[in-house]
Every structure is written in structure tokens, then in C-alpha cells.
C-alpha positions in Angstrom: -98.8 39.1 103.6 -97.2 36.6 101.3 -96.9 33.3 103.2 -94.6 30.6 101.9 -94.0 27.2 103.4 -91.1 24.9 102.8 -91.8 22.7 99.7 -88.8 22.7 97.4 -85.5 20.8 97.7 -82.9 22.4 100.1 -81.2 25.4 98.5 -80.7 28.7 100.4 -81.9 31.5 102.7 -82.4 35.3 102.9 -79.8 37.8 104.1 -82.3 39.7 106.1 -83.5 36.7 108.0 -80.0 35.5 108.4 -79.0 38.7 110.0 -81.9 38.7 112.4 -81.2 35.2 113.5 -77.5 36.0 114.0 -78.5 39.0 116.0 -79.9 36.7 118.7 -76.8 34.4 119.0 -73.9 36.0 117.3 -70.3 35.0 116.7 -67.0 36.4 117.9 -64.3 37.3 115.5 -61.5 34.8 115.4 -58.0 36.1 114.7 -57.8 36.7 111.0 -55.9 34.0 109.2 -52.8 35.2 107.3 -53.3 36.0 103.7 -51.8 33.2 101.7 -50.2 33.1 98.3 -53.5 32.6 96.5 -55.2 34.3 93.6 -58.2 35.5 95.7 -61.3 37.3 94.3 -61.9 40.7 95.7 -64.3 41.0 98.6 -66.6 43.4 96.6 -67.0 40.7 93.9 -67.8 38.0 96.5 -70.4 40.1 98.2 -72.0 41.1 94.9 -72.1 37.4 93.8 -73.6 36.5 97.2 -76.4 39.0 96.8 -77.1 37.8 93.3 -77.3 34.2 94.5 -79.8 35.3 97.1 -82.0 36.8 94.4 -80.6 40.2 94.0 -79.9 43.2 96.3 -83.3 44.8 95.5 -85.2 41.7 96.5 -83.2 41.3 99.7 -84.0 44.9 100.6 -87.7 44.5 99.7 -88.0 41.4 101.9 -86.4 42.8 105.0 -90.0 43.2 106.5 -90.8 39.6 107.3 -91.8 37.0 109.8 -90.4 33.5 110.1 -91.4 30.5 112.2 -89.6 27.3 113.0 -87.9 25.4 115.8 -85.0 25.8 118.2 -83.0 23.0 119.8 -79.9 22.6 122.0 -79.2 18.9 121.7 -76.6 18.6 124.4 -79.0 20.1 127.0 -82.0 18.2 125.7 -83.9 21.4 125.0 -86.3 22.0 122.1 -89.0 24.5 121.4 -90.7 26.8 118.9 -89.2 29.9 117.4 -90.5 33.0 115.6 -88.6 36.0 114.2 -90.1 39.3 113.2 -88.3 42.2 111.5 -89.6 45.5 110.0 -88.3 47.7 107.2 -87.7 50.4 109.8 -85.1 48.2 111.6 -87.3 46.8 114.4 -86.9 43.2 115.4 -88.2 40.5 117.8 -87.0 36.9 118.4 -89.2 34.7 120.5 -88.3 31.2 121.6 -90.7 29.1 123.6 -89.2 26.1 125.4 -91.5 23.8 127.3 -90.5 23.6 130.9 -88.3 26.6 130.6 -90.5 29.5 129.3 -90.1 32.3 126.8 -86.8 33.7 125.7 -87.2 37.1 124.1 -84.8 39.4 122.3 -85.9 42.7 120.7 -85.2 46.2 119.4 -87.9 48.8 118.8 -85.7 51.2 116.9 -84.5 52.9 120.1 -84.4 50.4 122.9 -82.6 47.1 122.6 -83.7 44.5 125.2 -83.6 40.9 126.3 -86.0 39.0 128.7 -85.8 35.3 129.8 -86.5 33.1 132.8 -82.9 33.1 133.8 -81.9 36.8 133.9 -85.3 38.4 133.8 -85.8 41.7 131.8 -82.7 43.6 130.7 -82.2 46.8 128.7 -79.0 46.6 126.6 -76.6 49.5 126.9 -73.3 50.6 125.3 -71.6 48.2 122.9 -74.4 45.6 123.3 -77.1 48.1 122.2 -74.9 49.5 119.4 -74.3 46.1 118.0 -78.0 45.2 118.1 -78.9 48.4 116.3 -76.2 47.7 113.6 -77.5 44.2 113.0 -81.0 45.5 112.1 -79.7 48.0 109.5 -80.1 47.2 105.8 -76.4 47.9 105.3 -75.6 45.0 107.6 -77.8 42.6 105.6 -76.3 43.7 102.3 -72.7 43.8 103.7 -72.4 47.3 102.2 -69.3 49.4 102.2 -71.2 52.1 104.1 -71.6 49.7 107.1 -68.3 47.9 106.6 -65.6 50.4 105.3 -63.1 47.5 105.5 -63.9 44.5 103.3 -61.1 42.2 102.3 -60.7 38.6 101.2 -58.2 36.8 103.5 -58.0 33.2 102.3 -59.7 30.2 100.7 -60.6 27.7 103.3 -63.3 25.2 104.3 -66.1 25.6 106.8 -69.0 23.3 107.5 -67.6 20.8 105.0 -67.7 23.3 102.1 -64.9 25.2 100.3 -65.3 28.9 100.7 -63.6 32.3 100.5 -63.2 34.0 103.9 -63.9 37.7 103.9 -63.0 40.1 106.8 -65.5 42.9 107.4 -64.9 45.7 109.8 -67.2 48.6 110.9 -66.2 52.1 111.8 -66.6 51.1 115.4 -64.1 48.3 115.0 -66.5 45.3 115.1 -65.2 42.5 112.9 -67.1 39.8 111.1 -65.6 37.0 109.1 -67.9 35.6 106.4 -67.2 32.5 104.3 -68.8 32.4 100.8 -69.1 29.1 99.0 -66.7 28.8 96.1 -69.3 26.9 94.2 -72.6 28.7 94.8 -71.5 32.1 96.2 -73.8 31.7 99.1 -72.9 32.4 102.7 -71.9 29.2 104.4 -70.4 30.4 107.7 -70.0 33.5 109.8 -67.7 34.3 112.7 -67.8 37.4 114.9 -67.6 38.7 118.5 -70.9 39.1 120.3 -71.0 41.8 122.9 -72.8 40.7 126.1 -73.2 41.9 129.7 -70.6 39.4 130.8 -68.1 40.5 128.0 -67.4 39.2 124.5 -68.3 35.6 123.7 -67.2 33.4 120.9 -69.5 31.7 118.4 -69.4 30.2 114.9 -72.5 29.9 112.7 -72.9 27.4 109.9 -75.7 28.0 107.3 -77.2 25.0 105.5 -80.1 23.9 103.4 -80.9 27.0 101.4 -84.4 27.0 99.9 -86.2 29.3 97.5 -88.9 31.4 99.2 -90.7 33.4 96.4 -87.4 34.1 94.6 -85.4 34.7 97.8 -82.9 32.1 99.0 -83.0 31.4 102.7 -80.8 29.1 104.8 -83.4 27.0 106.6 -81.0 25.4 109.0 -78.5 27.5 111.1 -76.1 25.7 113.4 -74.5 28.1 116.0 -71.8 27.1 118.5 -71.6 29.5 121.4 -69.1 28.8 124.1 -68.9 25.1 123.1 -72.7 24.6 123.1 -74.4 24.0 119.8 -77.8 25.5 119.0 -79.8 24.7 115.9 -82.4 27.0 114.3 -84.7 25.6 111.7 -87.0 27.7 109.5 -90.2 26.2 108.3 -92.4 29.1 107.2 -91.7 32.7 106.0 -94.2 35.6 105.6 -93.1 38.6 103.6 -94.5 42.0 104.6 -94.7 44.2 107.6 -95.4 42.2 110.8 -98.1 43.4 113.2 -96.6 46.5 115.0 -97.6 44.9 118.4 -94.6 42.5 118.0 -92.3 45.5 118.5 -93.9 47.1 121.5 -91.8 47.0 124.6 -93.0 44.4 127.2 -94.2 46.0 130.5 -91.1 44.9 132.5 -88.9 46.6 129.9 -91.0 49.7 129.9 -90.6 49.9 133.7 -86.8 49.6 133.4 -86.7 52.3 130.7 -88.8 54.6 132.8 -86.5 54.1 135.7 -83.4 55.0 133.9 
């Protein structure tokens, strides 16, 4: 595997990793802002510029198989721990967060079964819209914001998010899931994302701000992600990235999840 540590000035982050992280704590769609009397660039152009800014669509696709390590914190709750994210080219994923005094928080998808496990709710197999959304978020078309995954792609306004001017683009899947991406007017990079996250308790609202992009072997990765979920901010920081297929053991279902699947 090609392992790369942070060493260059803050620049950007990879679409693939970005999508995996957002799969763990995603964002609900806010009501689309009315289109204003602006000369707005087409969504297709903004997405193409974004992929070019990351390093090119081919490089993004080639780097989907990866592992990243860093830290997780929830300042208001005084929580902090270590985080690792693994994703395969086949669409498998695992997010592991280890918080001292709390334990492990796990979120995974083995290509068929989507699941979560933590000290608060225990093991849980995702079903229905939750499982469908998890599956979608591991598809290459999601990372690339492709028209095959998002038949509706339209620029709705020029605005500001996270202190940066950006173009807001509305993306809608065939299932009706909406995402609002904000692409920097200066760099073309993704600076913010909004969407609705399906949960067992119903849809929840969240906004993600992406900061401090850095170059990891020619692929730009946002090394700091600030997610606000139901008024609570969570900060994900990336310190190291390895490109290549992770150990397959990362994607094996934990015993408690296998038990639940066997009982269904």
C-alpha cells in the first residue's frame, strides 16, 4: 500500500474519502433556495471542475480503495478519540471510532449488509431507506456525483458557507434523495454539503463543512470535516491515508451482526 502522512500546507481532500466520512454522519437536505437572477454556471461544469481540482476523475476512482486514520472530537460533550475509515473498490466500508471511557462506535457495509454497533444502541442491522442510502454512498457514482447516480443536477444559487463563497448545487437520485453541494467559486473544491440522513428514528438534519485540503499523492483530501448534527458539532481530522485495498478482515461482519442477520 502507498502510505502518505500529512506534510504539505493545507489544500484539499479526496472525494472517495469524503463520501465515506459523510456516510457515517450525513446531512439532511434543507429546502432549496430559490434560484436568483444570477448568471450561474451549469451543475455539470461545476462537478467537472471539482473532479479536476481533486486530481481528475480517473485518480478519484483509482483511489477509492483506501484507509485513513485520524481523530474524532465532539467539543461540546468533551469527547475525543481515534478514528479510522476503510473502503474497498467493491463498495465495502468500515468506520471505527474509539473514544476512551465510551468504547468503540462502528459503522459498516460489506456489500450486502449495512450495520451499526455502539455502546449506546448495541448491534443493529440497517433496513429499508437506511440500508439503501448506505449502499448508495459507497457507489463510485456517488463519489463522482455522476448523472447516473443523480439524474437531477442543477445550480440553484451563489452563496457563502463556511466563510467561503460557493455555488450551491442540488442533486437528486432516482429514489428522491437530495443533496446540496457547495463548490468554491475560487478553487472549485467542495466546501460544504447538506442532505437528509435516514435513521431508525427518522430523518435528521446535518451540515458538513470541509476544510484544509491537502495533496496526498496527487489527490486532494479535506483533512478537517466539521459536521453539525441536530445542533451538535463533530470534528473529523485526517492525519494519514493509505491507498490500496484494505485487509478484507475489516469488512467481515462482527459476530453480533452475524447473529442478527442469521435470525432474520
